[in-house]
NUFI-957728 format. One record per residue (C-alpha): x, y, z; residue number from 1; residue in one letter. Coordinates in pm, 1 decimal, decimal comma, always signed. Example, Ala and Ser with C-alpha at 12.3 -4.5 7.8 and 13.67 -1.06 7.14 Angstrom:
BEGIN
> +1230,0 -450,0 +780,0 1 a
> +1367,0 -106,0 +714,0 2 s
//
This chain:
BEGIN
> +157,6 +178,6 -318,7 1 x
> +309,8 +456,8 +90,4 2 x
> +680,8 +823,8 +552,2 3 x
> +622,9 +835,3 +927,0 4 x
> +903,0 +1068,4 +999,3 5 x
> +824,9 +1344,3 +756,8 6 x
> +1116,8 +1545,5 +857,1 7 x
> +1408,9 +1491,7 +1114,1 8 x
> +1404,1 +1870,1 +1192,6 9 x
> +1056,9 +1828,8 +1326,8 10 x
> +1113,6 +1522,2 +1527,0 11 x
> +1449,9 +1592,8 +1646,8 12 x
> +1604,1 +1276,7 +1484,4 13 x
> +1745,1 +1251,5 +1132,1 14 x
> +1876,8 +902,6 +1206,0 15 x
> +1519,6 +797,9 +1309,0 16 x
> +1385,8 +943,5 +985,7 17 x
> +1638,8 +761,3 +770,9 18 x
> +1550,8 +432,8 +938,0 19 x
> +1169,6 +470,1 +882,0 20 x
> +1188,8 +591,7 +527,6 21 x
> +1420,4 +298,7 +450,2 22 x
> +1154,5 +52,0 +585,4 23 x
> +871,3 +229,4 +404,7 24 x
> +1058,6 +149,6 +77,2 25 x
> +878,8 +390,5 -163,0 26 x
> +992,6 +690,6 +49,9 27 x
> +1360,7 +783,7 +76,7 28 x
> +1551,7 +1062,6 +261,3 29 x
> +1540,1 +1422,1 +130,5 30 x
> +1858,5 +1487,8 -52,5 31 x
> +2113,2 +1697,7 +127,3 32 x
> +2163,3 +1907,0 -190,1 33 x
> +1782,6 +2003,9 -185,1 34 x
> +1849,2 +2151,9 +168,1 35 x
> +2150,7 +2340,4 +46,4 36 x
> +2000,6 +2478,2 -270,1 37 x
> +1646,2 +2518,9 -160,6 38 x
> +1515,6 +2874,9 -264,9 39 x
> +1305,1 +3081,9 -20,7 40 x
> +970,8 +3019,8 -174,3 41 x
> +813,1 +2872,3 -510,3 42 x
> +468,1 +2863,6 -648,0 43 x
> +295,7 +2624,5 -876,2 44 x
> -44,5 +2559,5 -1032,7 45 x
> -67,8 +2207,4 -887,8 46 x
> +144,8 +2041,5 -619,9 47 x
> +138,4 +1668,8 -600,9 48 x
> +278,4 +1538,0 -264,5 49 x
> +401,1 +1178,8 -336,7 50 x
> +559,7 +1003,2 -626,5 51 x
> +384,8 +671,3 -564,6 52 x
> +105,7 +521,4 -789,2 53 x
> -151,5 +798,6 -750,9 54 x
> +97,6 +1076,0 -745,5 55 x
> +255,0 +954,6 -1072,7 56 x
> -75,2 +896,8 -1249,1 57 x
> -228,7 +1224,3 -1168,5 58 x
> +82,4 +1432,4 -1226,4 59 x
> +87,0 +1262,3 -1565,6 60 x
> -270,7 +1354,6 -1646,3 61 x
> -242,5 +1710,8 -1517,7 62 x
> +99,4 +1790,9 -1674,1 63 x
> -36,4 +1690,5 -2019,0 64 x
> -334,5 +1925,5 -1969,0 65 x
> -148,7 +2217,7 -1800,7 66 x
> +185,1 +2206,2 -1979,3 67 x
> +538,2 +2201,7 -1867,7 68 x
> +620,6 +2346,8 -1527,9 69 x
> +278,2 +2377,4 -1401,2 70 x
> +279,6 +2051,1 -1186,0 71 x
> +533,7 +2011,6 -920,3 72 x
> +585,4 +1668,2 -759,8 73 x
> +732,5 +1640,4 -413,4 74 x
> +887,5 +1295,2 -359,4 75 x
> +1212,5 +1218,4 -176,4 76 x
> +1286,9 +863,5 -306,8 77 x
> +1492,6 +802,9 -608,1 78 x
> +1334,1 +442,8 -677,2 79 x
> +960,9 +371,3 -743,3 80 x
> +847,2 +21,5 -657,8 81 x
> +553,1 -164,9 -794,1 82 x
> +465,2 -301,4 -456,0 83 x
> +193,5 -547,4 -545,3 84 x
> +473,0 -754,9 -692,3 85 x
> +627,5 -794,1 -351,6 86 x
> +402,6 -1097,7 -273,6 87 x
> +555,7 -1284,5 -586,1 88 x
> +913,5 -1162,0 -483,9 89 x
> +868,8 -1303,6 -126,3 90 x
> +715,6 -1621,5 -262,1 91 x
> +1011,4 -1686,3 -495,1 92 x
> +823,5 -1622,9 -824,1 93 x
> +970,3 -1282,1 -924,1 94 x
> +1306,4 -1110,0 -871,4 95 x
> +1290,3 -784,6 -664,0 96 x
> +1453,2 -602,0 -958,6 97 x
> +1138,8 -666,0 -1163,8 98 x
> +944,1 -442,6 -914,1 99 x
> +1157,9 -130,0 -944,9 100 x
> +1226,6 +166,0 -1176,4 101 x
> +1429,2 +488,1 -1121,4 102 x
> +1191,4 +765,5 -1001,5 103 x
> +1298,1 +988,7 -1294,9 104 x
> +1169,5 +739,5 -1547,7 105 x
> +813,9 +710,5 -1394,5 106 x
> +755,1 +1079,1 -1323,7 107 x
> +621,0 +1277,1 -1619,6 108 x
> +877,3 +1481,7 -1809,9 109 x
> +670,5 +1782,9 -1815,7 110 x
> +620,5 +1794,4 -1436,3 111 x
> +887,0 +1941,6 -1204,5 112 x
> +1030,5 +1687,7 -956,3 113 x
> +1162,8 +1816,2 -621,9 114 x
> +1345,7 +1534,6 -442,5 115 x
> +1241,2 +1628,8 -102,0 116 x
> +995,6 +1539,9 +178,8 117 x
> +681,9 +1708,6 +303,4 118 x
> +749,0 +1830,7 +661,7 119 x
> +443,9 +2048,7 +733,4 120 x
> +117,0 +2124,6 +566,4 121 x
> -36,5 +2484,6 +610,7 122 x
> -345,7 +2457,3 +402,7 123 x
> -477,2 +2800,8 +526,9 124 x
> -190,5 +2949,1 +339,7 125 x
> -205,7 +2712,0 +32,8 126 x
> +168,7 +2615,4 +164,4 127 x
> +378,6 +2296,8 +216,5 128 x
> +712,7 +2323,2 +389,7 129 x
> +968,4 +2073,3 +308,9 130 x
> +1236,1 +1886,8 +510,2 131 x
> +1495,3 +2076,7 +297,9 132 x
> +1352,5 +2416,8 +390,2 133 x
> +1157,2 +2485,0 +62,4 134 x
> +821,9 +2669,3 +87,0 135 x
> +586,2 +2543,3 -184,1 136 x
> +272,9 +2747,7 -251,9 137 x
> +15,1 +2612,2 -471,7 138 x
> -332,4 +2687,9 -630,6 139 x
> -432,2 +2320,1 -599,2 140 x
> -299,8 +2037,5 -390,5 141 x
> -315,6 +1649,4 -428,6 142 x
> -202,5 +1447,3 -123,0 143 x
> -76,1 +1111,7 -251,9 144 x
> +169,4 +1034,7 +32,1 145 x
> +83,3 +657,4 +83,7 146 x
> +106,0 +528,0 +449,9 147 x
> +362,0 +450,6 +695,4 148 x
> +503,5 +122,8 +795,0 149 x
> +543,1 +102,4 +1178,7 150 x
> +780,8 -195,9 +1230,7 151 x
> +867,5 -22,5 +1577,4 152 x
> +527,3 -83,1 +1707,6 153 x
> +600,4 -444,2 +1755,3 154 x
> +888,2 -475,3 +2011,2 155 x
> +1167,4 -688,0 +1881,0 156 x
> +1037,0 -694,0 +1520,2 157 x
> +1313,2 -469,4 +1387,9 158 x
> +1581,5 -657,0 +1564,6 159 x
> +1449,9 -989,3 +1429,7 160 x
> +1454,3 -866,2 +1076,7 161 x
> +1798,9 -742,4 +1118,8 162 x
> +1924,9 -1067,1 +1273,7 163 x
> +2083,6 -1296,0 +1004,3 164 x
> +1926,4 -1645,3 +1003,6 165 x
> +1632,0 -1534,7 +1215,9 166 x
> +1371,4 -1685,4 +991,3 167 x
> +1185,5 -1352,5 +980,3 168 x
> +1076,3 -1169,5 +680,0 169 x
> +832,7 -915,2 +571,1 170 x
> +688,2 -856,5 +216,1 171 x
> +585,3 -506,4 +288,0 172 x
> +931,3 -355,9 +260,3 173 x
> +1192,3 -389,2 -21,4 174 x
> +1453,1 -412,2 +256,5 175 x
> +1298,2 -728,5 +395,5 176 x
> +1093,3 -898,1 +123,0 177 x
> +1403,0 -1107,5 +3,5 178 x
> +1437,9 -1234,2 +366,6 179 x
> +1114,9 -1392,4 +319,1 180 x
> +1213,8 -1620,0 +39,2 181 x
> +1544,3 -1680,9 +193,6 182 x
> +1380,7 -1804,5 +509,3 183 x
> +1126,4 -2007,0 +313,7 184 x
> +1394,9 -2196,8 +121,4 185 x
> +1568,7 -2276,9 +455,6 186 x
> +1251,1 -2390,2 +630,5 187 x
> +1273,7 -2765,3 +688,0 188 x
> +1038,5 -2827,6 +989,8 189 x
> +854,2 -2673,0 +1285,7 190 x
> +598,5 -2392,4 +1287,8 191 x
> +558,4 -2111,9 +1035,8 192 x
> +373,0 -1809,2 +1155,9 193 x
> +187,7 -1540,3 +937,2 194 x
> +42,2 -1229,4 +1085,6 195 x
> -213,4 -947,9 +1004,5 196 x
> -185,5 -632,7 +1234,7 197 x
> -469,8 -454,6 +1409,1 198 x
> -449,4 -153,6 +1182,8 199 x
> -564,1 -59,1 +830,3 200 x
> -287,8 -193,6 +588,4 201 x
> -229,2 -167,4 +213,4 202 x
> -339,0 -480,4 +33,0 203 x
> -530,7 -658,7 +302,1 204 x
> -499,1 -988,5 +107,4 205 x
> -103,2 -976,6 +106,8 206 x
> -65,8 -1128,6 +461,0 207 x
> -235,1 -1448,6 +354,1 208 x
> -116,6 -1466,3 -8,5 209 x
> +239,9 -1541,8 +125,1 210 x
> +81,5 -1811,8 +366,1 211 x
> -64,5 -1988,5 +47,2 212 x
> +272,8 -1940,9 -153,9 213 x
> +463,1 -2082,1 +140,7 214 x
> +234,0 -2380,5 +156,8 215 x
> +265,8 -2444,6 -218,6 216 x
> +646,5 -2414,4 -193,6 217 x
> +660,1 -2666,0 +99,1 218 x
> +449,3 -2917,9 -100,3 219 x
> +662,3 -2882,8 -408,1 220 x
> +983,4 -2929,4 -197,2 221 x
> +822,0 -3232,2 -8,7 222 x
> +846,2 -3078,9 +328,2 223 x
> +484,4 -2969,7 +389,9 224 x
> +417,7 -3252,1 +642,7 225 x
> +703,6 -3133,7 +859,9 226 x
> +589,7 -2785,5 +889,5 227 x
> +265,8 -2643,5 +1068,3 228 x
> +116,6 -2321,2 +919,4 229 x
> -54,1 -2072,8 +1144,8 230 x
> -221,0 -1762,6 +1024,4 231 x
> -289,6 -1498,1 +1299,0 232 x
> -524,9 -1204,7 +1195,9 233 x
> -669,7 -939,5 +1393,8 234 x
> -988,5 -957,5 +1172,4 235 x
> -1297,9 -1144,9 +1285,5 236 x
> -1295,6 -1338,1 +954,2 237 x
> -1025,5 -1468,4 +725,9 238 x
> -1108,3 -1198,6 +475,8 239 x
> -1296,9 -866,1 +523,7 240 x
> -1543,2 -930,2 +253,9 241 x
> -1788,3 -1227,1 +332,1 242 x
> -1837,6 -1315,4 -30,2 243 x
> -1469,2 -1422,5 -70,7 244 x
> -1421,8 -1517,2 +284,1 245 x
> -1666,6 -1806,6 +230,8 246 x
> -1454,2 -1919,8 -68,8 247 x
> -1121,6 -1912,3 +128,3 248 x
> -1223,4 -2114,5 +427,6 249 x
> -1236,7 -2443,5 +245,3 250 x
> -897,9 -2368,5 +97,7 251 x
> -733,6 -2344,9 +443,4 252 x
> -918,7 -2634,8 +574,8 253 x
> -812,2 -2851,8 +271,6 254 x
> -449,1 -2750,8 +318,8 255 x
> -456,6 -2799,3 +688,1 256 x
> -366,4 -2424,6 +780,6 257 x
> -462,4 -2327,3 +1136,0 258 x
> -632,7 -1987,0 +1148,6 259 x
> -645,6 -1770,6 +1463,9 260 x
> -888,1 -1484,7 +1450,6 261 x
> -872,2 -1178,8 +1651,3 262 x
> -507,9 -1241,1 +1722,8 263 x
> -250,0 -973,0 +1708,1 264 x
> +128,4 -997,9 +1715,6 265 x
> +259,5 -787,9 +1991,2 266 x
> +618,3 -897,9 +2052,7 267 x
> +894,3 -1097,7 +1866,8 268 x
> +1180,6 -1254,8 +2090,7 269 x
> +1428,1 -1310,0 +1805,9 270 x
> +1694,2 -1501,2 +2012,8 271 x
> +1438,7 -1752,6 +2142,4 272 x
> +1251,1 -1755,6 +1811,8 273 x
> +939,8 -1667,4 +1983,3 274 x
> +628,2 -1462,4 +1894,5 275 x
> +381,2 -1330,8 +2151,5 276 x
> +20,5 -1270,6 +2043,6 277 x
> -270,4 -1093,2 +2210,1 278 x
> -628,1 -1209,0 +2210,8 279 x
> -805,9 -884,7 +2091,3 280 x
> -1125,5 -1006,4 +2254,6 281 x
> -960,8 -1074,8 +2574,7 282 x
> -652,8 -824,1 +2566,0 283 x
> -533,3 -956,3 +2904,5 284 x
> -454,3 -1290,8 +2749,4 285 x
> -109,6 -1351,9 +2581,2 286 x
> +11,5 -1665,9 +2392,0 287 x
> +368,3 -1721,2 +2319,6 288 x
> +446,9 -1952,4 +2012,3 289 x
> +787,5 -2077,1 +1901,4 290 x
> +850,1 -2047,7 +1530,8 291 x
> +1095,1 -2170,2 +1272,7 292 x
> +955,8 -1909,0 +1019,6 293 x
> +771,4 -1584,5 +1072,2 294 x
> +620,0 -1354,4 +806,8 295 x
> +528,1 -1027,5 +987,9 296 x
> +291,8 -770,4 +840,7 297 x
> +386,8 -443,0 +1028,8 298 x
> +120,2 -200,5 +1181,4 299 x
> +56,4 +81,9 +947,4 300 x
> -66,7 +441,9 +980,2 301 x
> -69,4 +792,7 +822,0 302 x
> +246,7 +973,7 +754,8 303 x
> +340,4 +1216,4 +1048,5 304 x
> +342,4 +1534,0 +848,5 305 x
> -28,0 +1461,6 +752,4 306 x
> -132,1 +1322,8 +1103,2 307 x
> +9,0 +1634,1 +1261,4 308 x
> -184,6 +1874,4 +1046,8 309 x
> -521,8 +1905,2 +1223,0 310 x
> -673,9 +2113,0 +948,5 311 x
> -636,0 +1832,9 +701,2 312 x
> -648,3 +1510,5 +896,1 313 x
> -937,6 +1313,4 +1013,8 314 x
> -914,8 +1346,0 +1407,4 315 x
> -1015,1 +985,5 +1449,8 316 x
> -750,6 +814,4 +1227,7 317 x
> -500,0 +1078,5 +1118,8 318 x
> -550,6 +1014,5 +755,2 319 x
> -649,6 +1281,0 +516,5 320 x
> -1021,6 +1361,3 +556,3 321 x
> -1176,5 +1357,7 +221,5 322 x
> -1542,8 +1306,3 +82,7 323 x
> -1541,4 +929,7 -0,8 324 x
> -1717,2 +997,3 -335,0 325 x
> -1531,4 +1295,8 -457,0 326 x
> -1186,5 +1253,4 -277,0 327 x
> -1210,5 +1624,2 -215,2 328 x
> -1131,5 +1780,8 +126,2 329 x
> -1438,7 +1910,1 +304,3 330 x
> -1297,5 +2233,7 +429,6 331 x
> -1022,9 +2315,7 +197,4 332 x
> -1168,3 +2284,2 -170,0 333 x
> -852,1 +2302,5 -353,5 334 x
> -720,5 +2002,0 -177,8 335 x
> -784,3 +1646,8 -310,1 336 x
> -648,1 +1304,4 -186,6 337 x
> -576,3 +979,7 -360,5 338 x
> -472,7 +641,7 -226,6 339 x
> -363,8 +495,7 +88,8 340 x
> -320,6 +820,4 +286,2 341 x
> -683,9 +907,6 +271,0 342 x
> -952,8 +811,5 +512,7 343 x
> -1169,6 +666,5 +243,5 344 x
> -1326,3 +333,6 +391,9 345 x
> -1211,1 +76,4 +125,7 346 x
> -917,1 -155,0 +95,6 347 x
> -586,2 +26,1 +24,7 348 x
> -471,0 -116,2 -300,0 349 x
> -333,8 -17,2 -627,9 350 x
> -672,7 -90,1 -797,9 351 x
> -836,0 +150,3 -569,5 352 x
> -573,9 +410,5 -646,2 353 x
> -655,0 +355,7 -1022,7 354 x
> -1026,9 +408,4 -983,4 355 x
> -978,4 +700,2 -744,9 356 x
> -742,8 +884,1 -982,4 357 x
> -1009,4 +898,8 -1253,7 358 x
> -1237,0 +1061,4 -1009,1 359 x
> -985,3 +1302,2 -877,9 360 x
> -885,3 +1401,4 -1223,3 361 x
> -1243,7 +1483,9 -1329,9 362 x
> -1317,7 +1655,5 -1005,4 363 x
> -1004,7 +1873,9 -1008,2 364 x
> -1027,2 +1946,1 -1367,5 365 x
> -1377,5 +2076,8 -1323,9 366 x
> -1262,0 +2283,4 -1023,7 367 x
> -995,9 +2445,2 -1211,3 368 x
> -1266,5 +2551,2 -1466,4 369 x
> -1483,1 +2657,6 -1191,5 370 x
> -1740,1 +2394,6 -1230,8 371 x
> -1852,1 +2073,8 -1077,3 372 x
> -1754,1 +1743,6 -1203,9 373 x
> -1991,0 +1560,8 -1428,6 374 x
> -1822,3 +1225,3 -1355,6 375 x
> -2004,7 +981,8 -1124,6 376 x
> -1844,2 +948,2 -778,3 377 x
> -1591,1 +698,1 -638,3 378 x
> -1806,4 +383,6 -557,2 379 x
> -1527,2 +223,5 -335,1 380 x
> -1399,1 -11,0 -604,5 381 x
> -1088,5 -196,8 -497,5 382 x
> -947,5 -543,5 -610,4 383 x
> -729,3 -795,8 -424,1 384 x
> -592,9 -1080,3 -637,0 385 x
> -568,2 -1351,4 -369,4 386 x
> -284,6 -1565,2 -501,1 387 x
> -361,3 -1925,7 -356,6 388 x
> -61,3 -2106,3 -515,5 389 x
> +167,2 -2068,2 -813,8 390 x
> -69,4 -2059,8 -1080,8 391 x
> -384,8 -2016,2 -895,9 392 x
> -569,5 -1698,3 -798,2 393 x
> -895,2 -1583,4 -656,7 394 x
> -968,0 -1237,5 -797,8 395 x
> -1165,0 -1047,9 -526,2 396 x
> -1323,2 -715,0 -657,6 397 x
> -1578,4 -519,2 -442,5 398 x
> -1727,4 -186,8 -337,7 399 x
> -1775,3 +16,2 -35,0 400 x
> -2041,8 -216,2 +100,1 401 x
> -1842,6 -530,0 +51,9 402 x
> -2040,0 -623,7 -259,8 403 x
> -1875,7 -799,7 -549,6 404 x
> -1803,8 -563,6 -833,6 405 x
> -1646,3 -802,6 -1070,2 406 x
> -1500,1 -731,1 -1402,8 407 x
> -1517,7 -1078,5 -1564,9 408 x
> -1847,1 -1248,9 -1629,5 409 x
> -1752,0 -1564,8 -1430,3 410 x
> -1748,0 -1669,8 -1065,0 411 x
> -1423,9 -1495,6 -951,2 412 x
> -1430,0 -1678,7 -604,8 413 x
> -1289,5 -1992,0 -777,0 414 x
> -917,8 -2037,0 -784,1 415 x
> -817,1 -1989,4 -1162,7 416 x
> -514,8 -2017,5 -1381,0 417 x
> -640,7 -1728,3 -1589,9 418 x
> -669,7 -1492,5 -1285,8 419 x
> -313,8 -1573,5 -1179,6 420 x
> -195,5 -1475,4 -1504,6 421 x
> -393,0 -1144,3 -1488,5 422 x
> -201,7 -1093,2 -1132,9 423 x
> +139,7 -1205,3 -1245,2 424 x
> +174,3 -1104,6 -1598,4 425 x
> -80,5 -861,4 -1731,5 426 x
> -116,5 -626,0 -1423,0 427 x
> +255,6 -530,5 -1409,9 428 x
> +241,1 -441,9 -1779,0 429 x
> -74,1 -235,2 -1724,1 430 x
> +90,6 -70,4 -1422,7 431 x
> +424,2 +46,6 -1571,8 432 x
> +278,6 +139,2 -1918,3 433 x
> -73,6 +274,2 -1862,3 434 x
> -154,7 +341,8 -1485,8 435 x
> +162,0 +557,3 -1404,6 436 x
> +112,5 +748,7 -1732,2 437 x
> -244,3 +838,5 -1625,4 438 x
> -409,4 +631,8 -1900,4 439 x
> -587,5 +376,2 -1665,1 440 x
> -864,9 +471,0 -1431,4 441 x
> -987,8 +121,3 -1332,0 442 x
> -1182,7 -146,2 -1517,4 443 x
> -1525,9 -1,7 -1515,4 444 x
> -1548,6 +55,5 -1883,6 445 x
> -1430,5 -299,3 -1952,9 446 x
> -1664,5 -432,8 -1691,1 447 x
> -1968,9 -275,7 -1867,3 448 x
> -1850,4 -418,5 -2194,0 449 x
> -1798,8 -774,3 -2067,3 450 x
> -2132,1 -757,9 -1876,8 451 x
> -2307,3 -615,3 -2184,6 452 x
> -2401,1 -288,9 -1994,1 453 x
> -2579,6 -449,9 -1722,7 454 x
> -2319,6 -389,3 -1445,2 455 x
> -2247,2 -69,4 -1272,9 456 x
//
């Protein structure tokens, strides 16, 4: 659940770094004390870059196995966010405070936390250089950096988010998620726009979850007839998995929601309350729409420090290049990746991270023993609980091929109260108490039990 400017010293702009790390939410500035006190060089058995979901889970697993001081976690932020809850925060269901914990509470006590940011990777030397000047050498490396929010790629979007009363919010940053609910509460009439960018994003269902929660809120408030809802997505379908897209189309039709496919937000004119969209099939075409409310999902991409390391990054995408089944780097066999920062072709969700963490743990533990992992590889499992109203949810679960990989022995395409409770009540408990502590590697064992061993 993860920053673009990995180090101001590399980009020549500490202020720019601060702004982007704040937008990212789960990545903060490297502390000034880290820069002053950094030793010349340190070495560890395992270096985990990133203290998000995957970094915490794997640091917990390996610190238990390797013992105190053998695992180092490099993470600049002092607050950890459960980002899947941001949908419910923006929809007025949960307070932002429920989504956060101090970083020191979620990182394993046996691991050493260095509150600093990765500035450069040198895998040929088994070395990471930090923004604070530390040189960290490792025997093994796990890259768990998350991804970068790029609000600046849409001209005018940052300014709109900063403008009081603009009617603009974004559930993708803790700095802006409360603005979503504040703007929804004030929405009385006009046009409400919801966007999905033309880049990979974390939780591909989130841009339309807030659409459905907005619809539900307006109906409860008796204002739905005065507000037109428009969903603009860069995708060619309402959802990337046909099995669930077919179930979502009747919902948007029933609720009178206008859907524009292959439509990308390219500019926001905050003073005029206008949004400019590009037709991706005809890029020369632009459409300008006035809005009373705008929920913007920002473009997203790999962190700069990773993208700029040609030895580690996929040249096409800039994400960490790993084998999709083992999550192991093809060239540097002591490097593994987990979560949003990898080029693994599946949706970037906390559920995917959970399943990947089990595979990485097995593969890396075997590598440390000089063996190959006996665990079956990652099958692309990911989950997207598509909240369609307060108290209703479609629980999408699928694999690399977009085939359903459902945990429960029922039709999960249907809107269900039980699946909403899984999303809103059960999953946060599982996250804080099991996943971050390395005790949850996805629902595969549960799925086998519930399906009497007939499912993968």
